[in-house]
Structures are given as structure tokens and as C-alpha cells.
PDB file of N, CA, C and O in Angstrom, chain B, residues numbered from 101:
ATOM      1  N   MET B 101      30.885  10.316   4.609  1.00  0.00           N
ATOM      2  CA  MET B 101      30.072   9.164   4.348  1.00  0.00           C
ATOM      3  C   MET B 101      28.612   9.599   4.276  1.00  0.00           C
ATOM      4  O   MET B 101      28.159  10.397   5.097  1.00  0.00           O
ATOM      5  N   GLU B 102      27.873   9.076   3.294  1.00  0.00           N
ATOM      6  CA  GLU B 102      26.484   9.465   3.102  1.00  0.00           C
ATOM      7  C   GLU B 102      25.558   8.747   4.077  1.00  0.00           C
ATOM      8  O   GLU B 102      25.821   7.623   4.506  1.00  0.00           O
ATOM      9  N   SER B 103      24.483   9.421   4.409  1.00  0.00           N
ATOM     10  CA  SER B 103      23.464   8.825   5.267  1.00  0.00           C
ATOM     11  C   SER B 103      22.572   7.918   4.437  1.00  0.00           C
ATOM     12  O   SER B 103      22.215   8.250   3.307  1.00  0.00           O
ATOM     13  N   THR B 104      22.221   6.792   4.993  1.00  0.00           N
ATOM     14  CA  THR B 104      21.349   5.863   4.270  1.00  0.00           C
ATOM     15  C   THR B 104      19.891   5.997   4.703  1.00  0.00           C
ATOM     16  O   THR B 104      19.052   5.171   4.344  1.00  0.00           O
ATOM     17  N   GLU B 105      19.598   7.038   5.473  1.00  0.00           N
ATOM     18  CA  GLU B 105      18.233   7.231   5.959  1.00  0.00           C
ATOM     19  C   GLU B 105      17.252   7.393   4.810  1.00  0.00           C
ATOM     20  O   GLU B 105      16.155   6.837   4.863  1.00  0.00           O
ATOM     21  N   GLY B 106      17.615   8.139   3.776  1.00  0.00           N
ATOM     22  CA  GLY B 106      16.740   8.321   2.611  1.00  0.00           C
ATOM     23  C   GLY B 106      16.506   7.011   1.894  1.00  0.00           C
ATOM     24  O   GLY B 106      15.399   6.753   1.420  1.00  0.00           O
ATOM     25  N   GLY B 107      17.531   6.179   1.806  1.00  0.00           N
ATOM     26  CA  GLY B 107      17.389   4.873   1.161  1.00  0.00           C
ATOM     27  C   GLY B 107      16.498   3.954   1.957  1.00  0.00           C
ATOM     28  O   GLY B 107      15.731   3.181   1.384  1.00  0.00           O
ATOM     29  N   ALA B 108      16.588   4.027   3.270  1.00  0.00           N
ATOM     30  CA  ALA B 108      15.744   3.196   4.130  1.00  0.00           C
ATOM     31  C   ALA B 108      14.284   3.601   3.991  1.00  0.00           C
ATOM     32  O   ALA B 108      13.405   2.739   3.984  1.00  0.00           O
ATOM     33  N   LYS B 109      14.011   4.891   3.881  1.00  0.00           N
ATOM     34  CA  LYS B 109      12.647   5.360   3.699  1.00  0.00           C
ATOM     35  C   LYS B 109      12.086   4.887   2.358  1.00  0.00           C
ATOM     36  O   LYS B 109      10.919   4.509   2.264  1.00  0.00           O
ATOM     37  N   ALA B 110      12.922   4.911   1.329  1.00  0.00           N
ATOM     38  CA  ALA B 110      12.482   4.455   0.014  1.00  0.00           C
ATOM     39  C   ALA B 110      12.140   2.966   0.061  1.00  0.00           C
ATOM     40  O   ALA B 110      11.170   2.525  -0.556  1.00  0.00           O
ATOM     41  N   ILE B 111      12.929   2.213   0.783  1.00  0.00           N
ATOM     42  CA  ILE B 111      12.654   0.780   0.923  1.00  0.00           C
ATOM     43  C   ILE B 111      11.329   0.566   1.635  1.00  0.00           C
ATOM     44  O   ILE B 111      10.570  -0.332   1.273  1.00  0.00           O
ATOM     45  N   ASP B 112      11.042   1.383   2.647  1.00  0.00           N
ATOM     46  CA  ASP B 112       9.763   1.282   3.347  1.00  0.00           C
ATOM     47  C   ASP B 112       8.602   1.511   2.384  1.00  0.00           C
ATOM     48  O   ASP B 112       7.598   0.801   2.436  1.00  0.00           O
ATOM     49  N   VAL B 113       8.740   2.491   1.515  1.00  0.00           N
ATOM     50  CA  VAL B 113       7.683   2.774   0.530  1.00  0.00           C
ATOM     51  C   VAL B 113       7.489   1.568  -0.378  1.00  0.00           C
ATOM     52  O   VAL B 113       6.354   1.194  -0.673  1.00  0.00           O
ATOM     53  N   TYR B 114       8.577   0.958  -0.823  1.00  0.00           N
ATOM     54  CA  TYR B 114       8.471  -0.223  -1.683  1.00  0.00           C
ATOM     55  C   TYR B 114       7.836  -1.401  -0.943  1.00  0.00           C
ATOM     56  O   TYR B 114       7.081  -2.179  -1.528  1.00  0.00           O
ATOM     57  N   ILE B 115       8.142  -1.520   0.319  1.00  0.00           N
ATOM     58  CA  ILE B 115       7.542  -2.606   1.106  1.00  0.00           C
ATOM     59  C   ILE B 115       6.046  -2.407   1.207  1.00  0.00           C
ATOM     60  O   ILE B 115       5.281  -3.351   1.010  1.00  0.00           O
ATOM     61  N   TYR B 116       5.606  -1.173   1.515  1.00  0.00           N
ATOM     62  CA  TYR B 116       4.168  -0.900   1.598  1.00  0.00           C
ATOM     63  C   TYR B 116       3.484  -1.115   0.249  1.00  0.00           C
ATOM     64  O   TYR B 116       2.375  -1.646   0.187  1.00  0.00           O
ATOM     65  N   ALA B 117       4.146  -0.702  -0.819  1.00  0.00           N
ATOM     66  CA  ALA B 117       3.573  -0.909  -2.153  1.00  0.00           C
ATOM     67  C   ALA B 117       3.451  -2.403  -2.444  1.00  0.00           C
ATOM     68  O   ALA B 117       2.445  -2.843  -3.000  1.00  0.00           O
ATOM     69  N   GLY B 118       4.454  -3.175  -2.079  1.00  0.00           N
ATOM     70  CA  GLY B 118       4.408  -4.620  -2.286  1.00  0.00           C
ATOM     71  C   GLY B 118       3.301  -5.281  -1.487  1.00  0.00           C
ATOM     72  O   GLY B 118       2.632  -6.195  -1.968  1.00  0.00           O
ATOM     73  N   ILE B 119       3.116  -4.812  -0.272  1.00  0.00           N
ATOM     74  CA  ILE B 119       2.034  -5.344   0.560  1.00  0.00           C
ATOM     75  C   ILE B 119       0.686  -5.027  -0.081  1.00  0.00           C
ATOM     76  O   ILE B 119      -0.201  -5.879  -0.127  1.00  0.00           O
ATOM     77  N   ALA B 120       0.537  -3.804  -0.571  1.00  0.00           N
ATOM     78  CA  ALA B 120      -0.728  -3.408  -1.199  1.00  0.00           C
ATOM     79  C   ALA B 120      -1.021  -4.247  -2.432  1.00  0.00           C
ATOM     80  O   ALA B 120      -2.154  -4.683  -2.638  1.00  0.00           O
ATOM     81  N   VAL B 121       0.003  -4.476  -3.253  1.00  0.00           N
ATOM     82  CA  VAL B 121      -0.185  -5.296  -4.446  1.00  0.00           C
ATOM     83  C   VAL B 121      -0.533  -6.726  -4.056  1.00  0.00           C
ATOM     84  O   VAL B 121      -1.412  -7.339  -4.661  1.00  0.00           O
ATOM     85  N   GLY B 122       0.144  -7.254  -3.062  1.00  0.00           N
ATOM     86  CA  GLY B 122      -0.150  -8.607  -2.591  1.00  0.00           C
ATOM     87  C   GLY B 122      -1.570  -8.731  -2.064  1.00  0.00           C
ATOM     88  O   GLY B 122      -2.254  -9.718  -2.336  1.00  0.00           O
ATOM     89  N   LEU B 123      -2.011  -7.736  -1.314  1.00  0.00           N
ATOM     90  CA  LEU B 123      -3.388  -7.747  -0.811  1.00  0.00           C
ATOM     91  C   LEU B 123      -4.397  -7.692  -1.956  1.00  0.00           C
ATOM     92  O   LEU B 123      -5.398  -8.407  -1.951  1.00  0.00           O
ATOM     93  N   ALA B 124      -4.120  -6.839  -2.929  1.00  0.00           N
ATOM     94  CA  ALA B 124      -5.033  -6.714  -4.061  1.00  0.00           C
ATOM     95  C   ALA B 124      -5.137  -8.030  -4.829  1.00  0.00           C
ATOM     96  O   ALA B 124      -6.234  -8.446  -5.203  1.00  0.00           O
ATOM     97  N   ILE B 125      -4.022  -8.673  -5.062  1.00  0.00           N
ATOM     98  CA  ILE B 125      -4.039  -9.958  -5.778  1.00  0.00           C
ATOM     99  C   ILE B 125      -4.769 -11.005  -4.946  1.00  0.00           C
ATOM    100  O   ILE B 125      -5.551 -11.789  -5.483  1.00  0.00           O
ATOM    101  N   GLY B 126      -4.523 -11.023  -3.659  1.00  0.00           N
ATOM    102  CA  GLY B 126      -5.218 -11.965  -2.783  1.00  0.00           C
ATOM    103  C   GLY B 126      -6.718 -11.756  -2.805  1.00  0.00           C
ATOM    104  O   GLY B 126      -7.486 -12.718  -2.816  1.00  0.00           O
ATOM    105  N   LEU B 127      -7.133 -10.499  -2.812  1.00  0.00           N
ATOM    106  CA  LEU B 127      -8.564 -10.204  -2.847  1.00  0.00           C
ATOM    107  C   LEU B 127      -9.199 -10.619  -4.173  1.00  0.00           C
ATOM    108  O   LEU B 127     -10.340 -11.079  -4.208  1.00  0.00           O
ATOM    109  N   LEU B 128      -8.459 -10.455  -5.245  1.00  0.00           N
ATOM    110  CA  LEU B 128      -8.994 -10.828  -6.554  1.00  0.00           C
ATOM    111  C   LEU B 128      -9.235 -12.330  -6.663  1.00  0.00           C
ATOM    112  O   LEU B 128     -10.125 -12.766  -7.392  1.00  0.00           O
ATOM    113  N   PHE B 129      -8.449 -13.116  -5.945  1.00  0.00           N
ATOM    114  CA  PHE B 129      -8.594 -14.565  -6.005  1.00  0.00           C
ATOM    115  C   PHE B 129      -9.415 -15.123  -4.837  1.00  0.00           C
ATOM    116  O   PHE B 129      -9.552 -16.337  -4.688  1.00  0.00           O
ATOM    117  N   ALA B 130      -9.956 -14.227  -4.018  1.00  0.00           N
ATOM    118  CA  ALA B 130     -10.757 -14.658  -2.870  1.00  0.00           C
ATOM    119  C   ALA B 130     -12.126 -15.155  -3.352  1.00  0.00           C
ATOM    120  O   ALA B 130     -12.659 -14.655  -4.343  1.00  0.00           O
ATOM    121  N   PRO B 131     -12.683 -16.132  -2.654  1.00  0.00           N
ATOM    122  CA  PRO B 131     -13.989 -16.667  -3.055  1.00  0.00           C
ATOM    123  C   PRO B 131     -15.136 -15.766  -2.573  1.00  0.00           C
ATOM    124  O   PRO B 131     -15.901 -16.143  -1.686  1.00  0.00           O
ATOM    125  N   GLN B 132     -15.240 -14.582  -3.165  1.00  0.00           N
ATOM    126  CA  GLN B 132     -16.300 -13.641  -2.827  1.00  0.00           C
ATOM    127  C   GLN B 132     -16.981 -13.196  -4.112  1.00  0.00           C
ATOM    128  O   GLN B 132     -16.487 -13.436  -5.214  1.00  0.00           O
ATOM    129  N   SER B 133     -18.108 -12.553  -3.949  1.00  0.00           N
ATOM    130  CA  SER B 133     -18.781 -12.009  -5.121  1.00  0.00           C
ATOM    131  C   SER B 133     -18.003 -10.806  -5.640  1.00  0.00           C
ATOM    132  O   SER B 133     -17.189 -10.225  -4.922  1.00  0.00           O
ATOM    133  N   GLY B 134     -18.255 -10.445  -6.865  1.00  0.00           N
ATOM    134  CA  GLY B 134     -17.573  -9.299  -7.470  1.00  0.00           C
ATOM    135  C   GLY B 134     -17.845  -8.005  -6.731  1.00  0.00           C
ATOM    136  O   GLY B 134     -16.943  -7.187  -6.550  1.00  0.00           O
ATOM    137  N   VAL B 135     -19.092  -7.815  -6.301  1.00  0.00           N
ATOM    138  CA  VAL B 135     -19.459  -6.596  -5.587  1.00  0.00           C
ATOM    139  C   VAL B 135     -18.695  -6.511  -4.270  1.00  0.00           C
ATOM    140  O   VAL B 135     -18.163  -5.454  -3.929  1.00  0.00           O
ATOM    141  N   GLU B 136     -18.636  -7.609  -3.533  1.00  0.00           N
ATOM    142  CA  GLU B 136     -17.908  -7.613  -2.257  1.00  0.00           C
ATOM    143  C   GLU B 136     -16.425  -7.343  -2.472  1.00  0.00           C
ATOM    144  O   GLU B 136     -15.803  -6.596  -1.717  1.00  0.00           O
ATOM    145  N   THR B 137     -15.870  -7.956  -3.503  1.00  0.00           N
ATOM    146  CA  THR B 137     -14.443  -7.775  -3.784  1.00  0.00           C
ATOM    147  C   THR B 137     -14.147  -6.339  -4.174  1.00  0.00           C
ATOM    148  O   THR B 137     -13.172  -5.762  -3.691  1.00  0.00           O
ATOM    149  N   ARG B 138     -14.961  -5.750  -5.035  1.00  0.00           N
ATOM    150  CA  ARG B 138     -14.742  -4.358  -5.446  1.00  0.00           C
ATOM    151  C   ARG B 138     -14.881  -3.406  -4.268  1.00  0.00           C
ATOM    152  O   ARG B 138     -14.116  -2.448  -4.150  1.00  0.00           O
ATOM    153  N   THR B 139     -15.845  -3.660  -3.402  1.00  0.00           N
ATOM    154  CA  THR B 139     -16.023  -2.824  -2.221  1.00  0.00           C
ATOM    155  C   THR B 139     -14.796  -2.918  -1.322  1.00  0.00           C
ATOM    156  O   THR B 139     -14.302  -1.902  -0.833  1.00  0.00           O
ATOM    157  N   MET B 140     -14.310  -4.126  -1.108  1.00  0.00           N
ATOM    158  CA  MET B 140     -13.139  -4.317  -0.261  1.00  0.00           C
ATOM    159  C   MET B 140     -11.903  -3.654  -0.888  1.00  0.00           C
ATOM    160  O   MET B 140     -11.108  -3.031  -0.184  1.00  0.00           O
ATOM    161  N   LEU B 141     -11.747  -3.789  -2.197  1.00  0.00           N
ATOM    162  CA  LEU B 141     -10.610  -3.159  -2.878  1.00  0.00           C
ATOM    163  C   LEU B 141     -10.681  -1.645  -2.758  1.00  0.00           C
ATOM    164  O   LEU B 141      -9.666  -0.986  -2.534  1.00  0.00           O
ATOM    165  N   ARG B 142     -11.867  -1.102  -2.904  1.00  0.00           N
ATOM    166  CA  ARG B 142     -12.045   0.344  -2.796  1.00  0.00           C
ATOM    167  C   ARG B 142     -11.644   0.818  -1.395  1.00  0.00           C
ATOM    168  O   ARG B 142     -10.944   1.821  -1.255  1.00  0.00           O
ATOM    169  N   GLU B 143     -12.083   0.103  -0.369  1.00  0.00           N
ATOM    170  CA  GLU B 143     -11.740   0.465   1.003  1.00  0.00           C
ATOM    171  C   GLU B 143     -10.233   0.380   1.242  1.00  0.00           C
ATOM    172  O   GLU B 143      -9.640   1.269   1.854  1.00  0.00           O
ATOM    173  N   LYS B 144      -9.624  -0.696   0.754  1.00  0.00           N
ATOM    174  CA  LYS B 144      -8.173  -0.857   0.932  1.00  0.00           C
ATOM    175  C   LYS B 144      -7.412   0.228   0.176  1.00  0.00           C
ATOM    176  O   LYS B 144      -6.396   0.725   0.662  1.00  0.00           O
ATOM    177  N   ALA B 145      -7.895   0.597  -1.007  1.00  0.00           N
ATOM    178  CA  ALA B 145      -7.237   1.648  -1.787  1.00  0.00           C
ATOM    179  C   ALA B 145      -7.293   2.977  -1.050  1.00  0.00           C
ATOM    180  O   ALA B 145      -6.318   3.729  -1.045  1.00  0.00           O
ATOM    181  N   LEU B 146      -8.430   3.268  -0.430  1.00  0.00           N
ATOM    182  CA  LEU B 146      -8.544   4.504   0.348  1.00  0.00           C
ATOM    183  C   LEU B 146      -7.606   4.490   1.548  1.00  0.00           C
ATOM    184  O   LEU B 146      -6.998   5.508   1.879  1.00  0.00           O
ATOM    185  N   GLN B 147      -7.491   3.333   2.200  1.00  0.00           N
ATOM    186  CA  GLN B 147      -6.563   3.212   3.326  1.00  0.00           C
ATOM    187  C   GLN B 147      -5.125   3.397   2.856  1.00  0.00           C
ATOM    188  O   GLN B 147      -4.326   4.073   3.504  1.00  0.00           O
ATOM    189  N   LEU B 148      -4.810   2.784   1.719  1.00  0.00           N
ATOM    190  CA  LEU B 148      -3.454   2.909   1.174  1.00  0.00           C
ATOM    191  C   LEU B 148      -3.156   4.349   0.784  1.00  0.00           C
ATOM    192  O   LEU B 148      -2.047   4.837   1.003  1.00  0.00           O
ATOM    193  N   GLN B 149      -4.138   5.028   0.210  1.00  0.00           N
ATOM    194  CA  GLN B 149      -3.964   6.422  -0.169  1.00  0.00           C
ATOM    195  C   GLN B 149      -3.665   7.270   1.065  1.00  0.00           C
ATOM    196  O   GLN B 149      -2.778   8.122   1.033  1.00  0.00           O
ATOM    197  N   ALA B 150      -4.394   7.041   2.137  1.00  0.00           N
ATOM    198  CA  ALA B 150      -4.165   7.789   3.373  1.00  0.00           C
ATOM    199  C   ALA B 150      -2.772   7.487   3.930  1.00  0.00           C
ATOM    200  O   ALA B 150      -2.070   8.394   4.379  1.00  0.00           O
ATOM    201  N   LYS B 151      -2.378   6.226   3.899  1.00  0.00           N
ATOM    202  CA  LYS B 151      -1.053   5.841   4.400  1.00  0.00           C
ATOM    203  C   LYS B 151       0.048   6.454   3.535  1.00  0.00           C
ATOM    204  O   LYS B 151       1.061   6.921   4.054  1.00  0.00           O
ATOM    205  N   ALA B 152      -0.154   6.451   2.218  1.00  0.00           N
ATOM    206  CA  ALA B 152       0.843   7.042   1.319  1.00  0.00           C
ATOM    207  C   ALA B 152       0.975   8.542   1.569  1.00  0.00           C
ATOM    208  O   ALA B 152       2.081   9.081   1.543  1.00  0.00           O
ATOM    209  N   ALA B 153      -0.140   9.211   1.809  1.00  0.00           N
ATOM    210  CA  ALA B 153      -0.092  10.642   2.104  1.00  0.00           C
ATOM    211  C   ALA B 153       0.652  10.892   3.415  1.00  0.00           C
ATOM    212  O   ALA B 153       1.407  11.856   3.542  1.00  0.00           O
ATOM    213  N   GLU B 154       0.429  10.014   4.375  1.00  0.00           N
ATOM    214  CA  GLU B 154       1.120  10.131   5.664  1.00  0.00           C
ATOM    215  C   GLU B 154       2.624   9.940   5.494  1.00  0.00           C
ATOM    216  O   GLU B 154       3.414  10.698   6.056  1.00  0.00           O
ATOM    217  N   VAL B 155       3.015   8.946   4.735  1.00  0.00           N
ATOM    218  CA  VAL B 155       4.439   8.670   4.499  1.00  0.00           C
ATOM    219  C   VAL B 155       5.064   9.815   3.719  1.00  0.00           C
ATOM    220  O   VAL B 155       6.185  10.227   4.016  1.00  0.00           O
ATOM    221  N   ALA B 156       4.347  10.338   2.719  1.00  0.00           N
ATOM    222  CA  ALA B 156       4.871  11.440   1.926  1.00  0.00           C
ATOM    223  C   ALA B 156       5.072  12.680   2.802  1.00  0.00           C
ATOM    224  O   ALA B 156       6.056  13.404   2.651  1.00  0.00           O
ATOM    225  N   GLU B 157       4.142  12.912   3.707  1.00  0.00           N
ATOM    226  CA  GLU B 157       4.263  14.057   4.612  1.00  0.00           C
ATOM    227  C   GLU B 157       5.479  13.891   5.538  1.00  0.00           C
ATOM    228  O   GLU B 157       6.186  14.857   5.824  1.00  0.00           O
ATOM    229  N   LYS B 158       5.710  12.662   5.998  1.00  0.00           N
ATOM    230  CA  LYS B 158       6.870  12.416   6.855  1.00  0.00           C
ATOM    231  C   LYS B 158       8.174  12.607   6.088  1.00  0.00           C
ATOM    232  O   LYS B 158       9.172  13.062   6.646  1.00  0.00           O
ATOM    233  N   LEU B 159       8.154  12.250   4.790  1.00  0.00           N
ATOM    234  CA  LEU B 159       9.377  12.394   3.990  1.00  0.00           C
ATOM    235  C   LEU B 159       9.722  13.857   3.741  1.00  0.00           C
ATOM    236  O   LEU B 159      10.887  14.196   3.534  1.00  0.00           O
ATOM    237  N   LYS B 160       8.715  14.721   3.759  1.00  0.00           N
ATOM    238  CA  LYS B 160       8.967  16.151   3.573  1.00  0.00           C
ATOM    239  C   LYS B 160       9.678  16.658   4.793  1.00  0.00           C
ATOM    240  O   LYS B 160       9.999  17.843   4.872  1.00  0.00           O
TER     241      LYS B 160
END
């Protein structure tokens, strides 16, 4: 019988990606100035990049 651990990890990646997309859409519709929104998106993207690198390292 095959282990589903790899499938569970893939689902985690999809969940994080979905959360990131949801946050980005929420920020785009937030009542803030464009500069504030872009700054916040940039910060969240950097956080997501760090988290993705962490998850990728764990998958190795």
C-alpha cells in the first residue's frame, strides 16, 4: 500500500497557495490607497516566498 504522506504535503502547498491568492484578492479590494496596497502586497509576497522556500526545503 502506498504512503499518502506526499499527497498530504501537496495538499498543504495548495492550501497555502489558496490562502495567498485569497489574501491578495482581499488586499486589492481593500479601501486603501494604491501605494499602501502595493506595499502590503510586496510584504506579503516576500513572506510567502520565505514560507514557500521553507516548505520546499522540508519536502527535500
